C-alpha positions as CSV (number, residue, x, y, z in Angstrom):
1,X,20.4,58.1,-2.5
2,X,19.5,55.1,-4.2
3,X,22.1,52.1,-4.2
4,X,20.4,49.3,-5.6
5,X,22.5,49.7,-8.6
6,X,25.8,49.9,-6.5
7,X,24.5,46.8,-3.9
8,X,24.5,44.5,-7.0
9,X,28.3,45.2,-7.9
10,X,29.3,45.3,-4.2
11,X,32.8,43.3,-2.8
12,X,34.2,43.5,0.0
13,X,37.4,45.5,-1.2
14,X,34.8,47.8,-2.0
15,X,33.2,47.7,1.3
16,X,36.2,48.6,2.7
17,X,37.2,51.5,1.0
18,X,34.3,53.3,2.0
19,X,33.5,55.3,4.8
20,X,31.8,54.5,8.2
21,X,29.4,56.9,7.2
22,X,29.0,55.4,3.9
23,X,28.7,52.2,5.4
24,X,25.7,53.1,7.9
25,X,23.9,54.9,5.3
26,X,24.2,51.3,2.9
27,X,23.0,49.0,6.5
28,X,20.1,51.7,7.0
29,X,19.4,51.3,3.4
30,X,19.3,48.0,3.7
31,X,17.5,48.1,6.9
32,X,20.4,46.0,8.7
33,X,19.1,46.4,13.2
34,X,21.6,48.1,15.0
35,X,24.0,49.2,12.4
36,X,24.4,52.5,14.3
37,X,25.9,50.3,17.0
38,X,28.4,48.0,15.0
39,X,31.8,48.6,14.0
40,X,33.0,48.9,10.5
41,X,33.6,45.3,9.7
42,X,30.6,44.4,11.7
43,X,29.1,46.4,9.1
44,X,30.4,45.0,5.7
45,X,29.9,41.8,6.4
46,X,26.1,42.5,8.0
47,X,25.6,43.9,4.2
48,X,27.5,41.3,2.6
49,X,24.9,38.5,4.1
50,X,22.1,40.9,3.7
51,X,23.0,40.9,-0.2
52,X,23.5,37.1,-0.1
53,X,20.3,36.2,1.7
54,X,18.7,38.4,-0.7
55,X,20.3,36.6,-3.6
56,X,22.0,39.7,-5.0
């Protein structure tokens, strides 16, 4: 699953609408550490933080 185009358009509202499984898939593709042990809210913010650091 290639998320590169989807990730560029994501907002917090988009992330809230996703299932925890979808968020975990995204977090793993972004190589976020310990994603499988995070709660949904923590995963959302980790994804947003990673996107901000990459300048997406």
